[in-house]
C-alpha positions as a Markdown table, in Angstrom:
| # | Residue | x | y | z |
|---|---|---|---|---|
| 1 | Met | 7.5 | 23.2 | -29.8 |
| 2 | Ala | 6.8 | 21.8 | -26.2 |
| 3 | Thr | 6.2 | 18.4 | -27.9 |
| 4 | Asn | 9.7 | 18.3 | -29.9 |
| 5 | Ala | 11.6 | 19.7 | -26.9 |
| 6 | Gly | 10.3 | 16.8 | -24.8 |
| 7 | Ser | 10.7 | 14.4 | -27.5 |
| 8 | Arg | 14.3 | 15.4 | -27.8 |
| 9 | Arg | 15.2 | 15.4 | -24.0 |
| 10 | Phe | 13.8 | 11.9 | -23.3 |
| 11 | Arg | 16.0 | 10.9 | -26.3 |
| 12 | Ser | 18.2 | 7.0 | -25.3 |
| 13 | Asp | 21.2 | 5.7 | -26.4 |
| 14 | Pro | 20.8 | 4.2 | -30.0 |
| 15 | Gly | 23.1 | 1.4 | -29.0 |
| 16 | Leu | 21.0 | 0.6 | -26.0 |
| 17 | Val | 18.1 | 0.7 | -28.1 |
| 18 | Ala | 19.6 | -1.6 | -30.6 |
| 19 | Arg | 20.4 | -4.2 | -27.9 |
| 20 | Met | 16.8 | -3.9 | -26.2 |
| 21 | Thr | 15.1 | -4.6 | -29.5 |
| 22 | Phe | 16.9 | -7.5 | -30.0 |
| 23 | Thr | 16.6 | -8.8 | -26.9 |
| 24 | Met | 12.3 | -8.7 | -27.6 |
| 25 | Phe | 13.7 | -9.8 | -30.9 |
| 26 | Leu | 15.0 | -13.5 | -29.3 |
| 27 | Ile | 11.5 | -13.3 | -27.0 |
| 28 | Gly | 9.4 | -13.3 | -29.5 |
| 29 | Ala | 11.6 | -15.8 | -31.8 |
| 30 | Leu | 10.6 | -18.1 | -28.3 |
| 31 | Tyr | 7.2 | -17.4 | -28.8 |
| 32 | Val | 6.9 | -18.5 | -32.4 |
| 33 | Ala | 9.2 | -22.0 | -31.4 |
| 34 | Val | 6.7 | -22.7 | -28.2 |
| 35 | Ile | 4.0 | -22.0 | -30.2 |
| 36 | Ala | 5.2 | -24.5 | -33.4 |
| 37 | Ala | 6.3 | -27.2 | -30.9 |
| 38 | Leu | 2.9 | -27.4 | -29.2 |
| 39 | Ile | 1.3 | -27.3 | -32.3 |
| 40 | Ala | 3.5 | -30.4 | -33.8 |
| 41 | Ser | 2.8 | -32.1 | -30.6 |
| 42 | His | -1.0 | -31.9 | -30.6 |
| 43 | Val | -0.8 | -30.5 | -27.1 |
| 44 | Ser | -3.9 | -28.2 | -26.0 |
| 45 | Ile | -2.8 | -26.0 | -23.5 |
| 46 | Gly | -5.8 | -23.0 | -23.9 |
| 47 | Phe | -6.7 | -23.5 | -20.5 |
| 48 | Val | -3.2 | -22.2 | -19.1 |
| 49 | Val | -2.5 | -19.8 | -21.4 |
| 50 | Val | -6.0 | -17.8 | -21.1 |
| 51 | Leu | -5.3 | -18.1 | -17.1 |
| 52 | Ala | -1.9 | -16.8 | -17.8 |
| 53 | Gly | -3.3 | -14.2 | -19.5 |
| 54 | Gly | -5.9 | -13.0 | -17.1 |
| 55 | Leu | -3.2 | -12.6 | -14.4 |
| 56 | Leu | -1.0 | -10.8 | -16.5 |
| 57 | Leu | -3.7 | -8.3 | -17.6 |
| 58 | Ala | -4.7 | -8.1 | -14.0 |
| 59 | Gln | -1.1 | -6.9 | -13.6 |
| 60 | Tyr | -1.3 | -4.8 | -16.4 |
| 61 | Phe | -4.3 | -2.7 | -15.4 |
| 62 | Phe | -4.0 | -3.2 | -11.6 |
| 63 | Ser | 0.3 | -2.7 | -11.4 |
| 64 | Asp | -0.1 | 0.8 | -10.1 |
| 65 | Lys | -2.9 | -0.3 | -7.4 |
| 66 | Ile | -0.8 | -3.4 | -6.5 |
| 67 | Ala | 2.1 | -1.6 | -6.1 |
| 68 | Leu | 1.2 | 1.0 | -4.2 |
| 69 | Phe | -0.9 | -1.3 | -1.8 |
| 70 | Gly | 2.5 | -3.8 | -1.4 |
| 71 | Met | 4.7 | -0.6 | -0.3 |
| 72 | Gly | 1.7 | 0.9 | 2.0 |
| 73 | Gly | 1.8 | 4.2 | -0.4 |
| 74 | Arg | -1.1 | 6.6 | -0.5 |
| 75 | Ile | -2.2 | 9.4 | -3.0 |
| 76 | Val | -0.8 | 12.7 | -1.7 |
| 77 | Ser | -2.4 | 16.1 | -2.6 |
| 78 | Pro | -0.3 | 19.2 | -4.1 |
| 79 | Glu | -1.3 | 20.6 | -0.1 |
| 80 | Glu | 0.1 | 17.6 | 1.4 |
| 81 | Ala | 3.0 | 17.4 | -0.7 |
| 82 | Pro | 4.0 | 20.7 | -1.9 |
| 83 | Glu | 7.8 | 20.1 | -3.0 |
| 84 | Leu | 7.4 | 16.4 | -4.6 |
| 85 | His | 4.1 | 17.8 | -6.7 |
| 86 | Gly | 6.3 | 21.2 | -7.9 |
| 87 | Ile | 9.4 | 18.5 | -9.3 |
| 88 | Val | 6.5 | 16.1 | -11.0 |
| 89 | Asp | 4.9 | 19.3 | -12.4 |
| 90 | Arg | 8.4 | 20.9 | -13.7 |
| 91 | Leu | 9.6 | 17.5 | -15.2 |
| 92 | Cys | 6.2 | 16.7 | -16.5 |
| 93 | Ala | 6.2 | 20.2 | -18.8 |
| 94 | Leu | 10.0 | 19.4 | -19.5 |
| 95 | Ala | 9.0 | 16.0 | -21.2 |
| 96 | Asp | 5.4 | 17.2 | -22.1 |
| 97 | Met | 3.7 | 14.5 | -20.7 |
| 98 | Pro | 0.3 | 14.4 | -18.4 |
| 99 | Lys | 1.2 | 14.6 | -15.2 |
| 100 | Pro | 0.7 | 10.7 | -12.9 |
| 101 | Lys | -0.8 | 10.4 | -9.8 |
| 102 | Val | 1.6 | 11.3 | -6.7 |
| 103 | Ala | 1.8 | 9.0 | -3.6 |
| 104 | Ile | 4.4 | 8.8 | -1.0 |
| 105 | Ala | 4.8 | 5.5 | 1.6 |
| 106 | Asp | 5.8 | 5.9 | 4.8 |
| 107 | Thr | 8.9 | 3.7 | 4.9 |
| 108 | Asp | 12.6 | 4.7 | 6.0 |
| 109 | Met | 13.8 | 2.5 | 2.9 |
| 110 | Pro | 15.2 | 4.9 | 0.3 |
| 111 | Asn | 13.7 | 4.1 | -2.9 |
| 112 | Ala | 10.9 | 5.6 | -5.4 |
| 113 | Phe | 8.7 | 3.7 | -8.6 |
| 114 | Ala | 6.5 | 4.5 | -10.8 |
| 115 | Thr | 4.2 | 2.1 | -12.7 |
| 116 | Gly | 0.8 | 2.6 | -14.8 |
| 117 | Arg | -0.2 | 0.9 | -18.2 |
| 118 | Asn | 0.2 | 4.6 | -19.8 |
| 119 | Pro | 0.9 | 7.9 | -18.9 |
| 120 | Lys | -2.7 | 8.6 | -18.4 |
| 121 | His | -3.1 | 6.1 | -15.8 |
| 122 | Ala | 0.2 | 6.0 | -14.1 |
| 123 | Val | 1.4 | 6.7 | -10.1 |
| 124 | Val | 4.5 | 7.9 | -9.4 |
| 125 | Cys | 5.7 | 7.1 | -5.9 |
| 126 | Ala | 8.8 | 8.3 | -3.2 |
| 127 | Thr | 9.2 | 6.7 | 0.3 |
| 128 | Thr | 10.0 | 9.2 | 3.3 |
| 129 | Gly | 13.3 | 7.7 | 3.5 |
| 130 | Ile | 14.3 | 8.9 | 0.1 |
| 131 | Met | 12.8 | 12.3 | 0.6 |
| 132 | Arg | 14.9 | 13.0 | 3.9 |
| 133 | Arg | 17.9 | 11.7 | 2.6 |
| 134 | Leu | 18.3 | 13.4 | -1.0 |
| 135 | Asp | 18.3 | 17.2 | -2.0 |
| 136 | Thr | 16.0 | 18.8 | -4.5 |
| 137 | Glu | 17.8 | 18.3 | -7.4 |
| 138 | Glu | 18.7 | 14.8 | -6.6 |
| 139 | Leu | 15.6 | 13.8 | -5.9 |
| 140 | Glu | 14.3 | 15.5 | -9.3 |
| 141 | Gly | 16.8 | 13.1 | -10.9 |
| 142 | Val | 15.4 | 10.0 | -9.6 |
| 143 | Leu | 11.5 | 11.2 | -10.7 |
| 144 | Ser | 13.0 | 12.0 | -13.6 |
| 145 | His | 14.4 | 8.4 | -14.0 |
| 146 | Glu | 11.2 | 6.8 | -12.9 |
| 147 | Leu | 9.0 | 9.7 | -14.8 |
| 148 | Ser | 11.0 | 7.8 | -18.4 |
| 149 | His | 9.7 | 4.6 | -17.0 |
| 150 | Val | 6.0 | 5.8 | -17.6 |
| 151 | Ala | 7.0 | 7.7 | -21.0 |
| 152 | His | 8.1 | 4.6 | -22.2 |
| 153 | Arg | 5.3 | 2.3 | -21.3 |
| 154 | Asp | 7.6 | 0.2 | -19.9 |
| 155 | Val | 4.8 | -1.7 | -17.9 |
| 156 | Ala | 3.2 | -2.7 | -21.2 |
| 157 | Val | 6.9 | -4.0 | -22.4 |
| 158 | Met | 7.6 | -5.9 | -19.7 |
| 159 | Thr | 4.4 | -7.5 | -19.4 |
| 160 | Phe | 4.7 | -8.7 | -22.7 |
| 161 | Ala | 7.9 | -9.8 | -22.0 |
| 162 | Ser | 7.3 | -11.7 | -18.9 |
| 163 | Phe | 4.1 | -13.6 | -20.5 |
| 164 | Leu | 5.4 | -16.8 | -22.2 |
| 165 | Gly | 7.7 | -17.2 | -19.0 |
| 166 | Val | 4.2 | -17.1 | -16.8 |
| 167 | Cys | 2.9 | -19.4 | -19.1 |
| 168 | Ala | 6.0 | -22.2 | -18.9 |
| 169 | Gly | 5.8 | -21.9 | -15.5 |
| 170 | Met | 2.1 | -22.7 | -15.0 |
| 171 | Ile | 2.4 | -25.5 | -17.4 |
| 172 | Thr | 5.2 | -27.4 | -15.8 |
| 173 | Arg | 3.4 | -27.5 | -12.8 |
| 174 | Phe | 0.3 | -28.7 | -14.6 |
| 175 | Ala | 2.4 | -31.6 | -16.4 |
| 176 | Tyr | 3.5 | -32.6 | -13.1 |
| 177 | Tyr | 0.6 | -32.8 | -11.3 |
| 178 | Ser | -1.1 | -34.1 | -14.6 |
| 179 | Gly | 1.5 | -36.6 | -14.7 |
| 180 | Leu | 1.4 | -37.3 | -11.0 |
| 181 | Phe | -2.4 | -38.3 | -11.0 |
| 182 | Gly | -2.2 | -40.1 | -14.5 |
| 183 | Gly | -3.8 | -36.9 | -16.3 |
| 184 | Phe | -2.2 | -38.0 | -19.3 |
| 185 | Asp | -2.6 | -40.4 | -22.1 |
| 186 | Asp | 0.5 | -42.6 | -21.7 |
| 187 | Arg | -0.6 | -45.6 | -24.4 |
| 188 | Asp | 2.2 | -44.5 | -26.3 |
| 189 | Asp | 4.8 | -44.0 | -24.0 |
| 190 | Arg | 6.2 | -47.6 | -24.0 |
| 191 | Asp | 6.9 | -47.1 | -27.2 |
| 192 | Asn | 8.1 | -43.6 | -27.8 |
| 193 | Gly | 10.6 | -43.5 | -24.5 |
| 194 | Ala | 9.4 | -41.1 | -21.4 |
| 195 | Pro | 6.3 | -40.3 | -20.9 |
| 196 | Ala | 4.8 | -37.5 | -22.6 |
| 197 | Trp | 4.0 | -35.7 | -19.3 |
| 198 | Ile | 7.8 | -35.4 | -18.2 |
| 199 | Val | 8.6 | -33.9 | -21.8 |
| 200 | Ile | 6.2 | -31.9 | -21.6 |
| 201 | Met | 7.4 | -30.7 | -17.8 |
| 202 | Leu | 11.3 | -30.1 | -18.9 |
| 203 | Val | 10.6 | -28.1 | -22.3 |
| 204 | Ser | 8.4 | -25.7 | -20.2 |
| 205 | Ile | 11.1 | -25.7 | -17.3 |
| 206 | Leu | 14.0 | -24.9 | -20.4 |
| 207 | Val | 11.8 | -22.4 | -22.0 |
| 208 | Tyr | 10.9 | -20.7 | -18.3 |
| 209 | Ile | 14.4 | -20.7 | -17.8 |
| 210 | Val | 15.5 | -18.9 | -21.2 |
| 211 | Ser | 12.4 | -16.5 | -21.0 |
| 212 | Phe | 13.5 | -15.5 | -17.4 |
| 213 | Ile | 17.2 | -14.7 | -18.3 |
| 214 | Leu | 15.8 | -12.7 | -21.4 |
| 215 | Thr | 13.2 | -11.0 | -19.3 |
| 216 | Arg | 15.8 | -10.2 | -16.8 |
| 217 | Thr | 18.2 | -8.4 | -19.3 |
| 218 | Leu | 15.9 | -6.5 | -21.0 |
| 219 | Ser | 14.7 | -5.4 | -17.4 |
| 220 | Arg | 18.4 | -4.0 | -17.1 |
| 221 | Tyr | 18.5 | -2.4 | -20.4 |
| 222 | Arg | 15.5 | -0.6 | -19.7 |
| 223 | Glu | 17.1 | 0.6 | -16.4 |
| 224 | Leu | 19.8 | 2.1 | -18.0 |
| 225 | Ser | 18.2 | 3.8 | -20.8 |
| 226 | Ala | 15.6 | 5.4 | -18.1 |
| 227 | Asp | 19.0 | 6.6 | -16.2 |
| 228 | Arg | 19.9 | 7.8 | -19.8 |
| 229 | Ser | 16.7 | 9.4 | -20.6 |
| 230 | Gly | 15.9 | 10.9 | -17.0 |
| 231 | Ala | 19.3 | 12.3 | -16.8 |
| 232 | Leu | 19.4 | 14.3 | -20.0 |
| 233 | Leu | 15.5 | 15.8 | -19.1 |
| 234 | Thr | 17.1 | 17.4 | -16.2 |
| 235 | Gly | 20.4 | 18.1 | -18.0 |
| 236 | Arg | 22.3 | 17.0 | -14.5 |
| 237 | Pro | 23.4 | 13.1 | -15.0 |
| 238 | Ser | 26.0 | 14.1 | -11.4 |
| 239 | Ala | 22.5 | 14.8 | -9.7 |
| 240 | Leu | 21.0 | 11.4 | -10.7 |
| 241 | Ala | 24.8 | 9.6 | -10.1 |
| 242 | Ser | 24.6 | 11.3 | -6.5 |
| 243 | Ala | 21.1 | 10.0 | -6.0 |
| 244 | Leu | 22.2 | 6.4 | -6.5 |
| 245 | Val | 25.6 | 6.4 | -4.6 |
| 246 | Lys | 23.5 | 7.7 | -1.6 |
| 247 | Val | 20.5 | 5.3 | -2.0 |
| 248 | Thr | 22.9 | 2.4 | -2.5 |
| 249 | Gly | 25.0 | 3.6 | 0.4 |
| 250 | Asp | 22.2 | 3.6 | 2.6 |
| 251 | Met | 20.1 | 0.6 | 1.9 |
| 252 | Ser | 22.8 | -1.4 | 3.7 |
| 253 | Arg | 21.6 | 0.1 | 7.1 |
| 254 | Ile | 17.7 | -0.9 | 6.3 |
| 255 | Pro | 17.2 | -3.9 | 8.7 |
| 256 | Thr | 17.1 | -7.1 | 6.6 |
| 257 | Arg | 13.6 | -8.3 | 7.1 |
| 258 | Asp | 12.5 | -5.1 | 5.7 |
| 259 | Leu | 14.7 | -5.5 | 2.6 |
| 260 | Arg | 13.6 | -9.2 | 2.3 |
| 261 | Ser | 9.7 | -8.2 | 2.3 |
| 262 | Ala | 10.7 | -5.5 | -0.4 |
| 263 | Glu | 12.3 | -7.4 | -3.0 |
| 264 | Ala | 9.2 | -8.8 | -4.7 |
| 265 | Phe | 8.8 | -5.3 | -5.8 |
| 266 | Asn | 12.3 | -4.9 | -7.3 |
| 267 | Ala | 11.2 | -4.2 | -11.0 |
| 268 | Phe | 9.6 | -1.3 | -9.8 |
| 269 | Phe | 12.3 | 0.6 | -7.8 |
| 270 | Phe | 14.5 | 2.9 | -8.8 |
| 271 | Thr | 17.3 | 0.6 | -7.0 |
| 272 | Pro | 16.8 | -2.8 | -5.9 |
| 273 | Ala | 16.2 | -3.6 | -2.2 |
| 274 | Leu | 18.8 | -6.8 | -2.0 |
| 275 | Ala | 19.3 | -8.5 | 1.8 |
| 276 | Asn | 23.2 | -9.3 | 2.5 |
| 277 | Gly | 23.4 | -13.1 | 1.5 |
| 278 | Phe | 22.4 | -15.2 | -1.5 |
| 279 | Ser | 18.7 | -14.5 | -3.0 |
| 280 | Ile | 17.4 | -14.9 | -6.2 |
| 281 | Ser | 17.2 | -11.1 | -6.6 |
| 282 | Ser | 21.0 | -10.6 | -6.2 |
| 283 | Leu | 21.8 | -13.8 | -8.7 |
| 284 | Phe | 19.6 | -12.5 | -11.7 |
| 285 | Ser | 18.9 | -8.7 | -10.7 |
| 286 | Thr | 16.3 | -6.6 | -12.4 |
| 287 | His | 18.9 | -3.9 | -12.5 |
| 288 | Pro | 22.4 | -3.4 | -13.8 |
| 289 | Ser | 25.4 | -2.8 | -11.2 |
| 290 | Leu | 25.9 | 0.6 | -9.9 |
| 291 | Glu | 29.3 | 0.9 | -11.4 |
| 292 | Lys | 27.6 | 0.3 | -14.7 |
| 293 | Arg | 25.2 | 3.3 | -14.1 |
| 294 | Leu | 27.4 | 5.2 | -13.2 |
| 295 | Ala | 29.7 | 5.0 | -15.8 |
| 296 | Gln | 27.1 | 5.8 | -18.3 |
| 297 | Leu | 26.3 | 8.8 | -16.2 |
| 298 | Ala | 30.0 | 10.3 | -16.3 |
| 299 | Lys | 29.8 | 9.5 | -19.9 |
| 300 | Ile | 26.6 | 11.6 | -20.4 |
| 301 | Ser | 28.1 | 14.4 | -18.4 |
| 302 | Thr | 30.8 | 14.6 | -20.7 |
| 303 | Glu | 28.7 | 14.5 | -24.1 |
| 304 | Leu | 26.9 | 17.8 | -22.1 |
| 305 | Gly | 30.5 | 19.4 | -21.7 |
| 306 | Gln | 30.3 | 19.0 | -18.0 |
| 307 | Pro | 32.7 | 18.1 | -15.0 |
| 308 | Val | 32.7 | 14.3 | -14.2 |
| 309 | Ala | 32.8 | 14.1 | -10.4 |
């Protein structure tokens, strides 16, 4: 019974799932197209693929340790953080999933994240800033969102989705430096037009851009999916909406230097750490807009027969 209840309450929007599936299909189609083009061009990129694969495998297996180290988080015991452990215990019981490790990052930035390659090798971390600002129901809403990422194995999904982009970026660099130092054989280039290294570099740049856009689109869909799953798990979408408003509003009070140093971890965060002014993170966000997230939560409140704040 517990398994059925957990599965039922961790359900997501079929339309949202369809959009995520279509995006993954496009990424897969891009994989096939690139492999076919490389075979037709007799280009060997084995070293690049192995190197990129090694980097992504390291990210996949050690993402929890990398994120904790980067944010200065530490694993805490139930005695050290009884309220935080109590919330995670309740949510894991509702979702019928293994309890992840629980950590706290000592920073005023109000945020939380969960990472790990599967539910048995995961960590959920809250900052002291978010724990101080949110009440119990709001914090429960945030952590239910994060546990949804763990339950749906989002680290594995996003690692697969980003693999082609990483390869393309590395091929671009190798092509540039190989051409720069005469690493490609250009005997036929005078007859065929541009040197081979230029063609390879331009194609790799195009593949990287397309892969980057598709991956960011998928990331935004998965954030909406985690919002929905988390809200349905607790049955209190208004609490998650309230947490979103508080956290987003208070983020503007965090020093710009701290926000910029944390932007590299935006893909993990409950809400992105965006400094004022232009940045790549603000141009191609890993998260949907606050308005879109609140609109979805208001719709869920209506579905549950609850008043919309």
